[in-house]
N, C-alpha and C positions, 0 to 999 in steps of 0.2 A: 474662587475655585477650588482648594484644596479640602473645602467642607464635599464638595460634590464628588471629589474624587475619592474620598474616604467613604462615602456613601455607597459608592458603584462597587468598591472594592470589599465593603463588611456586608453588603446584603446577598442574601443566598436564595435561590429560586427553590420553593418549595418542591420542586418535581425532582431537583436535583438532590434534595434529601433525601427524596423515596428511592433513589435509583439502587442504592446498596441493598434496601430490603428486596425489590424486585429481582437483582440478580442473584443471590441466594435463594430467591423462592424459585424461581425459573431455570436459571443455570446451573444451579443446585439440584433440585430435582430431578434434571437431565442428566446430571454426573451420577448422582444418585443411581437411578435407573440402569442406565447404561454400565454402570462400575457392576454393579451387582450381577447385570447379565454376562458382563466380560468375567466377572470371579467366577460363578456358576460353570461357564462356559467353557473355561481353563482347567477347572478340577475334572469337570467330565471327560474330557478329553485326554489329560494328561493322565487320568487313572486308568483308561482305556487300555486295553490288550495291546494295543499297536504302538503306544507309547511309553508306557508305566516301567518296562525294563531297562529304561536308560536313566543313568544317575541325574542327568538333566532334568529328567521330567519330576524326580523327587524333589529335587529343590524347587521346581516350580509349582508343584501340589502343596509343598508347605508354603509358599509364598501366596499361593490362592488362599489359606486359610485367615492369613495374615492380615491380607488385603479385605477380606468378608467383615472382619473387627473395624479395619480403616473404616470401611464406608457406612457400615450398619451401628456403629457408635459413634466414632469422631465427627464422622460428616452428619449423622442426623443431628447430633445435638447441635451441630452451627447450624443447621437448617431452621430449627428451633428456637434459638437465640436470635441470629442475623437475620434470618428470614421470616418467620413468623413473630417476630419481638416478644418472645417470653423467653425471661431470662434464666432459663434453668442452669446454666451454669455459673452462675452469679450468685443464685439463691440457694442450694444446696452443694453444702462443703464436700460431702463424697465424692458429689460430682464433678467438682472444680478438682478436685485432685487426681481422681481416676482420668476424666478427661484428659487431663494434660500429660499424664502419664500414657495413654493409649496414643497420643497425639504423636508423639514420639517414640514410643517403642515398637509400635506395629508399624511405623515407617523405615525405621532403620532394619528391623530385622526382616521386613520383606524386600528392601531394597540389597539387605547384604546377600539374602538368599537368591535374587537375581543374578548378583555380581558372580555368585559361585559355581552358578548354570553358565554364566558368558564365559568364566575360567577353564569350566569342563571341556565347553566346545572350541576353547583355544587348544587344549591340550590334546583334543580329539584330532584337530586338523594340523598339527605341528608336524614338520617334516620327519623329527629326529623319532625315532622311536622309543627311546628312553622317556620322553617326555609322553608319548601316546600310552604307553602302558600305566598312567597315573589316570587316565581319563575313564569315564564311566564304571567307577566304582562305586556301585552301588553301597557297599556294606560302610566303605568310608563316609559316604553322604549320610546315614543313618547314625553316624557319630557326630558329625560336622553339626548337622541341625540341632540337636539337643544343645550342644557346645554354643550355638550361635545365640538361640534362644537365651540360654543362661547368659552368657555373657553380655546381652543389652540391657538385662534385668538390672543386673549390678552396675550398671552405667549409667540407667534412666531411674533407678529405684528412688531417687532422692526428692525426685516431683511428688511422688505420695506424700511427701513430711513437709517440703518446704514450699509448696503452694496452697494459699488458702485465700478464704473470702476476707477483702478488706477495704472499707469503705464502698461497700457494696460491689464490689468487683473481684474475680480469680486472678490474682497477682501473684508472685512469686515472693518472697521474703526479703525486703527491698536490702539494698548494699551490696557488698561483696558478691554474695550468691545471686543476686538479678542480674549482674553484668557477667558473671561466668555463663549462666545459662543462656542467657540471650545469645552470646557471642557462639557459644558451643550450637546453639541452634543453626546458627548463619552459617558456619562453617559446615558441618556435616550434615544438615537439611538443604542446604542451598549452594554450596561451591564444590564440595567434596561427590557427590553423585555424578552432576554431569561429565566433570573434569575424569573421574573413575570410568566410567561409562565410555566415554569417547575416545581414551587411552586403550580400554579393553575390545572396543569396537574397531578401532584401527588395526590392534593384533589381530584379532580376528578376520579379519577383510583380508590382511596381508597373508595370512594361512590360509584361507578360503583359495584365493589368487595362486598361491602355490601349490595345492592340491589340483586345481584344473591345470596349472602348464604340466606337471608330471604325469598328470591322465592323457596327455596326447599323445597318440600313437604316431610314432613316424612313416612318414609313406613306404610301402613296399615292406614292411613288420606284418607279419600275420597276428593278428588280437587272438587271444587265447579265450576260451569259454570262460564264461563267468558265473561263480556259483550262485545259485538262485539265493540261498538263505543271506549270505555276503551282500549281493547287491541290494536286499532288501533291508536289511542293518544301515547299511549306506543311505539308503532313499530315507531311511528316518533321521540320519545325522544329518543329511544336507536340508532337510526340512526343519530342524530343530535350531540348525546354525544359521538359517535365514531369517527364521523367525527374531530368534534373539539379538542378529545383526542389526536389525532394522527398528525394533524396540532400543537399542541402546541409544542410537540418535534422536529418538522421541525425548529421551531426558533432558535435552537442550531447552525447549521453553516450556517444560514444566517446572524445573529447578533453579536453572538461573535468575530468573526474574523475581523468584521467592526469596532467594537468598541477598539478593540485592534491595528488595523490599525490605526485609530483615535489618538490615544491615543501617540502611537508611533511617529507619524508626528509631533504632537504638541510638544512631548519632545525632539524630534531630530532636533529642526528647526536650531539650529547654530551650528550643528555638523557639520565637516568636512566630505566630500564624495567624493568619485573617481567617474569619470564619469560612469566606469562599475557598481559602486554599486548604482549610482542614475539610472541606465538603469532596472537593475534587480528590485529595488524597485519599478519602475512606472510600469513595466508587474505584480508584486505582488499585488500592489496597485489596478490597473485597473481591475483585477480578483477578488479582495474580493468585492468592489466596486459591480460590476455586481452581485456578487453572491448575493449580500445584499438585491438585488429585488427577489430573490427566494422564500422568506415566502409568499409572495402576488401571484406570478404566478403559484405556485404549489397547491392552496386551492383546485382548482377544479379538479384536478387529484387524490389528496390526498382524496377528498370526493368521488370521483368515484371508488376511490380503497376499501376505507372502508365502504361503505351503497349501500346494494341493493336497498333500494328504492329509492337512488338517481339517482342510474344507470338505474332504472325504468323510472323516470321523466323524465331523458335526454330523453331516447328513447322516450316518450310520446311525449315531445316538438317538436322529430322532425318527427312527424306522423308514427311513427313504428306501424300499426295496431295489431300486434302480442301482445302488452303491453296494448294497449288501453283498451281492453276486460278484461285483465287477473285482476281477484279479488285480494283484497291485501290479503297477508299471514301474519297469526298471528305471530309474533314474540318478544321473550323477550329479555332484556340485555343479550349481549352475552359474 
């Protein structure tokens, strides 16, 4: 009886072994295509005349440049190795080093820039004038972005030195460095992003509700004429706020499973696992790692859904004349 159970638990269906490859080919290619469309779309819209004069847009433009590298190098090398079964990362030491560096570096830079854009929106919707004065400072944004880029390079450069091809695989240097690097990725790539963005999203939501409450005109009070230019700026701010608020909550399914999977992999490295369990874990791990790209690949589509002005600008960029001559509609925070 025990022999039968042993054979059942250790036998692995060949179809199950092929699932991780198929996931990387089909789901990976889908994320690669939609992610590039998202990156190009965001860059095109945020560099347009309608949005580019906002500090928030400057952060998002820089984020788009980082995510382009994230999709077209980090994800592409993953698809080649994990999907098409060509060990490009494990064969060439320079690719091993650069790929491991960019996988962490571009993610951290892009996430930090998105967080800064969210903070800018929080400041712009704050009820205190002193805080609002710190929002939409373009000159400050141009100073902060290079600082972010350089700071994360200092934090992550070690991967260019301590990652090498050993025993036919791209791995960190064994020992204390391997543990530090592993837990750094668990914390900074898995748990900090959703916690921080949910916190910032809640603060932004609270401020937006406060703005709506302050704009309610009491009965019997005659409203004053609204300056057209001011209302147009408020419209853009409202659209940017709605876009960032919704995108902040997309971080939950994208980052938390990734952090949990990395933590589990680190803790269970010395455990005994049957071939069947390893096969199922491989399927789950590949799915989680592919889903970790969704935060950046969905931002354009979240913006299309949440902002009418963003949709109009996309159509304008596509030279659809119906929207080129249509005047801006004055709106307030919804």
